[in-house]
Phi, psi and omega in degrees: 000137177291153176286140175279146171279169177297322179294319180293318180298316178301319180288320178297323179292319178299315179299312180300318183288316184293328178263006181049049177283113180256005177254000181219147176252164179304321183294334186276352182275116181288128181304327187257000178283149178298136175286325184243139176079001182255214181298327183289336180064030182284153180228188186299326180292319177297326176298318175295322177294321178295316179296323178292317179297322180295316184293322174294320183284312192254354169083021173216158185268136168262102182278142184291338183267007180289123183293343181272002186302324176297324177286313180306312188268017183298309183212175175302320183297313183290324179290316179296321176299315180299315179298312185296330178284332184244357183294149178265119184292000000 
C-alpha cells in the first residue's frame, strides 16, 4: 500500500467519520485503491455524503453535475488532489 500524505489522511479520516465506517480506519484506506466498487464498497449515496462533508470542511462544492466526478472520485489520491486544488484556506 502506498503511504498517505497528511492531506490524504485528513480526507480519509473525514470519509470514515462521515460514512460511519466501522470496519475500516483512515490508515487502512490505500490512496490508490478505488473508492467505489473496491474494498470499501462505497456507492453513489456515499459519494453524496462525501461531497457534503467535503463542502462543509473545505469550503467548496463538489457538484453532482461535474463531468469530471468519475475521475475526481477514482481514489483517495485523486479526491485529495482535487480538494487541495480547490479548498478555501
